[in-house]
N, C-alpha and C positions, 0 to 999 in steps of 0.2 A: 515391502512397501518402502519407498524412498520419501524422506521428509527433508525439506529445504527451508532454511531461513531465506529471506529475500534480500533486504538491503545489505550491501557489502559482500553478499554471498553469491547470488546469481545476478544481482544488479550492481553495476559499478557505481557506487555512490549511495546516497540517502534519497530515496524517491520522494519522500514528503518535503524535504528541503528543496529539492530540485523543482517540484511542483509549485512550491511557494515562490521561488524566483521566476518560474515560467509565468505564473499568474500575474506577476507585477508588470508584465508587458501590457496587460489589458486594464489594470487598475493600480495606480501607484499607491493608493491608500493602504494596501496590504503591508507596506513597509512599516506601518505602526506596530506590527507584530514581530518585527525583526529581533528586538532584544530578548523577549521571552522565548521565542523559538530557539535562538542560539543558546540561551541559558539552559533550557531543558535538554537540548541536544548534547551539550557538554556534560551535564549531570548524568545523562543516560549512558554516555560512552565511558565515563569515569566510574560509574557505579556508585555515585554519591547521592542518589535520591532514592527514598523508599518507594515501595509500590503505591502507598497511599498518597505521597507527595506527587508522584507522576500522574496518578489518576486525577487528582484535583487540579494540578497545574496544567497538564496537557489538555484536559477537558475544557478548561476556561479559555485557553489560547485557541484551540480548534474551533470552539463555538463562535468566538469573535471573528476569526478569520473567515469561516464559512458564511457567516451572516453578511460580512462585507462583500463577499463574492456573489452571494445570492441576490443582493440588491444592486450589484454593479452594472452600470450601463455599458461599460466596456466589455464585460463578460457576456452580457446578453447580446451585444453586437456580434460577438463571435458566433452565437447561435443563429442569428439572422443571416450572417454570411454563409454559414454551413447550409442553411435551408436554401439560400439563393443558388449556391453551387450545386446542390442536389437537383433543384428545379431545372437549371441549365443542362445538367447531365441527363435529365429525364428520369430521375430515380424516384421522385415523389417525396412527400414529407416524412414518410416512414424511414428514410435513410438514417436519421439520427438514432432511431431505435436499434437498427442493425449495427451502426458504427460505434455506438456507445452503450452496448449492452453490458454495463458494468455490473458484476455480481454484487447484489445488495444495494444497488443504486437506482433501481427502476423508478423510484419516486423523487429523485433529485430534479430540480428545475432544469429546463433545457439548456440554460447557460452553463451551469455547472457540469452537466453531462458533456456538453460540447467542449468545455475546457479540458476535462479529463481525456477525452478522445484526441484532442489536438496535442495534448502533452505527450501521449504515447505514440502518436504519429512521429513526433520528434525524438522520443527517448527510447524506443524499442532497441535502437542501436547500442544501448548501454547494457543490454542483457549479455552477460559474458559468454564468449564463444565456446567455452568448455562445457556449458550446460546444454544437454540434449534432452528436451522435455519428453515425458511419457504421459499419456492421459491419466494414469493412475497415481502420478506423483501428488504429493501434498505440499503446498506452500504454507508455512507457519511463520507469521510475521507480526511485529508490533505495529506496522503501518495499517492503514484503514482499508476495509474491504471496498469502499467506494472508489479507491484509486488503484490499488494493486489488482483488483478484480478484472479490470480491463486488460492489463498485461497478461493475466492468466488466460483470459479468453483468447487473446491473440496467440499465445503459446500453445493452446490446446490442452491446458491443464484445468481439470474440472473441480479439483478440491482445494479450497482456500480457507484457512483458519486465520483470522485477522482481527484487529481491533474494529469495533463497530460504532456507527453513528446512527441515531434516529433521524431519518431524512426530514421529518416534520419539525422537530424541535431543534435539530442540529446539536443535540446533546450526545456526548460520548457515552455509550451504553456499556461498553466493555473495552478495557485496555489489555491487549494481549501481550503483556510485558513480563519478563522475568519468570517467576514461579507460576504466573497465570498461563503461560504457554503449555506446559504439560497438563495442567488442570483442564484447560479448554480442549486440548487434543483428546483427552480421555472422554470428556463429555460428548464430543462430536463423533468420534470413531469407536468409542467403547473402551472400557477398562482393560479388555484383553487384546487390544490392538497391538500387533507386533511391528516394531520399526526395524527394518533390516538395515537401513543406512540413514544417518542424519548428517547434514552438511550445514556448517555455520562459519562465520568469521569472528565469533566472539566467545570468550570464556564465560560470559554471563549466561550462555546457553548450556552450561554444564549439566543442569538437570535433564535436558533433552539428550545430551551425549550419553549420560548414564543409563537412560532408558533404551538406547539403541544397541543393536548387536554390533554394528560397525559405526564408528564416528570419524568424521572428516573435518579438518580445519582448512578454511579457504583464505588465502592471502593473495590478493590480486587475481591472477589466473592460475596460481599454483594451488593444487589440492593435495593435502597431506593427510594420510590416515593417522589418527591419533588413538584409535581404539580398535 
């Protein structure tokens, strides 16, 4: 079994930050979340935030951001344009379900689902060329299932272990960060799951590297075996 971190590993950049900037095209009020987003991104990369601080802080920021998007006329307009385009193409209203079948996001509003789909229409090009997906790969990420799930669907990868959001309350229900990663992987795949290869761009994934038979560090498009 191959297990991959997502952001910085097989995706060139930080997908949540890229989605944040992308969503500003449709509603400028999301910029009110810029300072806290940057603050927690820096703390995460520098390892200067505890798991509890990240859960509390990221949860608050994510909830406010998603609530802004859920009530956004600009984002809902994206949904309407998607429906209009589907109607002109003779595909019917169900096209949004097919185009935005985001893992874990079936209950998101049409506007948010359309935003995620439009984002990946634009950003799938940032999946690094060295990554050749297999259906039995596992993506293990601190990003949210409602965003990375659509990328996995397009890649043909069926197993995603990610941070989760309650689509009704927009509360973060699990932050798949740091030591929560191996904990969650064992819960989902079983305590006896064997990781043949693990790929990451960060030393903060050392617990996962220690679990794997082979470990690889990714810097840009260069993949180096470290275990």
